[in-house]
TIFIDREN-302891 format. One record per residue (C-alpha): residue in one letter; x, y, z. Coordinates in steps of 0.5 Angstrom, whole numbers, plus 500, padded with zeros to 3 digits. Example, Ala and Ser with C-alpha at 12.3 -4.5 7.8 and 13.67 -1.06 7.14 Angstrom:
<nodes>
A525491516 S527498514 
</nodes>
This chain:
<nodes>
M523485348 P529480347 R529477340 D532470339 V532470332 A534476327 V532477320 T538476316 S538482310 S545481307 L543476302 E549472300 P547467294 V545460296 R545454292 S539451296 P537444294 G530442291 L525437287 A524437280 S517440278 G511435279 S516430280 S517425286 S523422283 G528426287 P533431286 L535433279 A542432276 K548436278 G548443274 A541444274 G540448281 A537454278 R531449274 W529446281 L529453284 A525456279 A520450280 L519451287 M518458287 L511456285 A511451290 G513456295 I516451300 S524451302 L528445304 A532449308 S529455312 P532462313 S533460320 A536453318 F542457315 A542462321 E543456326 Q550455323 A552462325 S555463332 P551465337 A554472337 A552473330 N545471331 A544476336 S546481332 A546480325 S538481323 E539487320 P545491317 V544498320 S544504315 E546510318 S542514313 V537518318 S530518316 E528524312 S522525316 V526527322 G531532319 E537528320 S542525315 V548521316 D552518310 E556512311 S560507306 A558500306 S564498309 E562502315 Q556499315 A559492315 E563493321 Q557495325 M553489323 P556482322 F552479317 V550472319 A550470311 R558471311 D559467317 V555461314 A557462307 S563457307 D557452310 A552453304 N554448300 A554443306 A547445308 S545444301 G547437300 S545435307 A538438305 R537434299 D534428303 I529433307 A522433304 P519440305 D514441311 L509445311 R503446317 M497450317 A493452323 I486455321 D482459326 V475456326 S472461332 G465464332 S468470330 M469467323 K462467321 H462475321 N469476318 D469470313 P462469311 T463466305 N469462307 L475465303 R479461307 A477455303 S479459296 A486460299 L487453302 D486451294 L491455292 L496453297 V494446295 T495447288 L502450289 L504444293 P510440290 E509432290 R513429296 S513435301 R509434307 A503438310 G498438315 L492442317 W489444324 G483448326 F483451333 G477455337 E476453344 Q479446342 V484444337 Q482439331 P486435326 L483437320 L488433315 A494429318 L501431317 G503426311 A506426304 V503431299 D500426293 A494426289 G490423295 W492428300 K490434295 Q484431294 A482430301 A485437303 R480440297 G474436301 L475440307 E471446306 G465444310 R470443316 L472450316 D465453318 D465448324 Y465454329 E467454336 Q466460341 Y473461344 T480462341 D486458344 L491461339 E497458343 A494451343 G493452335 L500454334 R503449338 A499443335 A501445328 A508446330 E509440334 G505435329 A504428331 D510428335 A507432340 S514436341 I517442338 D523438337 G523435330 Q527433324 G529439319 P526446319 R518447319 Q514452316 V507454319 I502459316 L497461322 L491464320 S486468325 D481473325 G481475333 M486474339 V487470345 D480468348 L480462353 R474459356 E475461363 P470464369 S469471368 S473473375 E479469372 K479470364 A483477363 A489474367 S488467363 D488471357 S494475358 A498469361 S497465355 R499471350 Q505472354 R507465354 I506466346 T511472346 D516470351 E516462351 L513459345 T516464340 P523463342 Q522456342 L520455335 A525460332 A531455336 H528449332 N528452325 I520453325 T518459321 V511462322 H508466317 T501470320 V495472317 A490476320 L483476317 S481482320 R483489323 N480486330 A485481330 D491482335 I496484330 D501486334 L501479337 L501476330 Q507481328 Q511479334 V510471332 A512472325 D518477327 G521472332 T521466327 G523470321 G516469318 L512474314 A506478318 T500480313 V493483314 A488480309 E481484309 T479482302 P479475298 E484478294 D488480300 L487473303 L490470296 R496475296 A497473303 F498466302 L502467296 G506472300 A507467305 L509461300 D514465296 R517468302 I521462303 V524461297 P526467292 G522465286 E526466279 L522471275 V522475269 P519482269 L511482267 E510489265 D504492261 K502485260 R508483257 F514479258 T520476255 I523469254 D530468253 G533462249 S536459256 V528458259 E526451258 E519452261 F515458264 T509458268 A504464268 L500465275 V495470273 F490473278 H483476276 G476477278 P471472280 D467474274 D473475269 S474470263 A480466263 P486470260 V489469253 L496467252 I500470245 A506467243 P512471239 D510468233 G502471234 Q500464236 R494464241 Y493460247 S486460250 L482456255 A476457250 D480453245 E482448250 A481442246 S486444241 L492446246 P498443245 E501438250 S507443251 V501447254 R498445261 W492450264 E489450270 H483455271 Q480457278 P475463279 R480468281 Y487465278 D489461272 L496457272 I499456265 T505452264 V509452257 T515447256 D520449251 P517456250 E519460244 A524466245 G521473244 Q516477247 W510474250 R503478251 I497476256 E490479254 G485480259 Q485482266 V492481270 G491482277 V496485282 D501479284 S501476277 R508473275 I512469270 T516464273 V522461269 V526454269 S533456267 D540454268 L541462268 A538464275 L539470280 V539467286 S540470293 R538469300 P530470302 L529478302 P528480309 A521479312 T521485316 L524492315 Y524497320 R522505319 G528509320 F533503318 G536502312 Y538495309 S543491304 L541486299 S545482295 A544477289 S548473284 L547470277 V549463276 D549458270 G547452274 A552450279 R557455277 D558463277 V557466270 A563468267 E561471260 Q564478261 D561481254 F554478257 L555481264 A558488261 T551489259 L547487265 D544493269 G539493275 N535496281 A532494287 R525497289 L520497295 V513499293 P508499298 E502495297 D496499295 E492501301 G488507299 G485505292 M491507288 S493502282 A499499282 E502503277 T500509281 A503507287 A510505284 V510512281 T509516287 S511511293 A517507291 Q524507293 Q529505288 R536504288 G541502282 L545495283 E552495284 R555490280 D562486281 G563480276 A556476277 E555479284 F550485285 S549489291 V545495294 N544499300 M537501300 P534507304 P530507310 P523505309 Q518511311 Q511508310 P509502315 G505496312 G505491307 A510492301 R513488295 L521488295 T524487288 L531486285 T531486277 I537485272 E536486265 G541486259 Q543483252 R545475251 D547473244 G543480241 A537478245 P534481251 F535478258 A532479264 R531476271 Q527478277 L526476285 S520479288 Q517478295 R513481300 T515484306 S513488312 V515495314 V514496322 D516501327 P523499331 L519499337 L512496339 V508500344 E502496348 P497498353 I498496361 G491495364 G485498362 N479495358 A478497351 Q471493351 N468498357 A473504355 T477504361 P484507359 P490504361 S494506367 A501505363 L504503356 E510498355 V515499349 S519493347 A524493342 R522490335 H529491332 P534486335 L539491336 L536496340 N536496348 T536501354 A543502353 N543505346 T536508346 Q532513350 L525514349 D521521350 A514521351 T508527351 L501527352 Q498533350 G504537350 E506535357 P512530358 L511523361 S515519366 V519513362 A523508366 E527502364 A523495365 G528490362 E534490357 S530492352 R523494355 W521501357 R514503361 I511510360 E506512366 L500515364 P495520368 P488519369 L484520363 E476520362 R473514359 D469519353 V476523352 S481520347 A488523346 D495521343 V501519346 Q507522342 I513517343 S520519340 A526515340 R533517340 I538512338 A545511338 L549506334 G556506331 G558512333 S552516330 S545518333 R538518330 V531520332 I525516330 D518519331 L513513333 A506513330 P502516335 Y499511340 T491513341 L488512348 N481511348 E481511340 N473510340 A471515345 A466521342 R471527344 R478529342 A482532348 A486538346 N489540353 L488535358 D490540364 R484544362 S476542363 P472541357 I467546355 E460545358 G454549356 E450549349 S455554345 F460549343 G457542345 E463537343 I468542341 Q474541345 G480545347 L477552347 D480556353 Q475557358 A480560363 V478567362 E471569365 E469574360 K469568355 E463565359 D460571360 L460573352 N457566350 D452566356 L450573353 L450570346 M445565348 K440569351 G440574346 R443580349 L450580346 P452588345 I454589338 D461592341 K463585344 V462581337 P469582334 A472579341 L467573341 I469571334 S476572335 Q476568342 W472562338 F477562332 E483563337 G480556340 A479553334 S486554331 D489552337 F485546337 A486545330 Q494545331 R494540336 E490535332 A494536326 E495529326 S488528324 P485531318 Q478529320 S479532326 R481539323 M476539318 I471538323 A473544327 Y474549322 A467547319 V463547326 A467554327 G465556320 V457554322 I457558328 G460564325 L455564320 L449563325 V452569329 V452573323 I444571322 M442573329 L445580328 V442581322 R435579324 R436583331 M438589327 T433589322 R427587327 K422593327 P421596334 T414594337 Q410600339 R407600346 E399601346 E397606351 P391603355 H384607354 V377607355 
</nodes>
């Protein structure tokens, strides 16, 4: 599927404009660019979205500049191609390089543009199940808390129809109070889900047109999929047509008008592929939130995706404030039953909400059930500490002229493709020129998958992180990162550390990102509700550089090759053989990609047909076993008639002793074959061996009982 807007991952420094923290008096004076940038991190609002800068580039650059191609090949496919940074640059012209000369002009023109944020919230009936405690209200409260004055924002609810919940207007005390009073409106549930209308209404606002002034940011939250009110005979076609309009028409239109959409799926039952495509096509972030913590993280991730926050590292509940910091804000997440944290200054002074009356004027504290927001002006330099629970995504934001700046880190990364990052250390509006200070600086870039398996953040960082050291050229830092391997949400972080005037110095940029396959697989035909398998699969390119000219697909189903045909410039169609409703099987798809004179092979995640079927097929060209001996175990070869005879004799209790070794060998041979075919499913492998073991034990018991049974003596008739 062609993509009109590509994600830029060459992160050239940009001095974007901003607003004074908590002020409505306009931009700060010249030389304080880093101050407003840091202040806006918590606001999470950009005065010029990433697509606004990309718009300045030529159409050719926009078509090709989404992702620098690292020719290092995925280790999982056993290939490796080494290339230098210059070779990568030749293959992938960067959008940032095309617009670098226009950055200052863009910044100047954007000073008069207020941030514009719209939110579209799903209020369909399924929300009763997926959000019974109305967690959307908590996430909305966080968003309202972090919105800066003088920005513009509005909220819409959508189900069968679109409801304007809060008109688009200037964010002030009155607006925030009205937004916090919307909790009761979020549970006015409707039966259907017109996702297209909800997205269009938020993007258009009161103008009723996608055309508008300045860039816009949209946060789209949904737990379902396109579900329109139509007669049953027309519903499937109407739902499909609406979905197609979203991906093929609406998303490119939004991208062309600098509208970035960040999507949040509130359930695994949502149309995650659709939400990912909308986010990918507009340069936004796509996340899945299944817990209250996930939802807060998703909202915060969408906000700080827009403007890279100016942070200092928070490690082991400690952080260092240097002498250039004029203000810092600690956003500390915790559980709803945890007490508020305690902040301890370098001199040992303790700041606590329990002693709120004695807090100095320099400390402002806002407490919520799941987070605390603590702002300290004119802080003491040195190491600060936090006592209490410090949850994932807690961060320390600073206001300082010394700032690490870059373009927003890439919202989407692709398995098998490397990417480049760059940033600059600036002093107000100037690059840092203190050579002795710069010589002490060192840093790294790290990609850490989000915790999805119960591991702590520290454990995940140790076991799964991809890390590379930064290369420094004066005040410029850059790195070529290896291809990510683990799909799902992740956090991408740039950190530099050193010494300034004999004291520790550190700065950090950190944003959420999504790791996805470079190709998207979707079913054609079929119906998941009545377990009807699809007739074909459509594969479309997610990565903007892939198309039918440089990508060749191979697909197999249970070892048998499938027909693959080109269906457009960047689409393929895979025909599927008939499959029984109660049998599930995996389609294996691999892509051979030729770019820049080198080739790589990427194995996509298996696509499971009839995922909820009761039986797993190991070989579709053979009939499943019938009869009592193996019940639901599939994949044991029945081609040899003797096997059926032995099973039958066993069940009738007339199995000859000399046939037992052959029967057991046949069983374990079949189970082994089944296990090998199900290698991608540890659960299936364990079930196969467990069942084989139980049956073997039963055979031994039957044989022992038969051999130890006393012969019955026949009594002769007599008078």
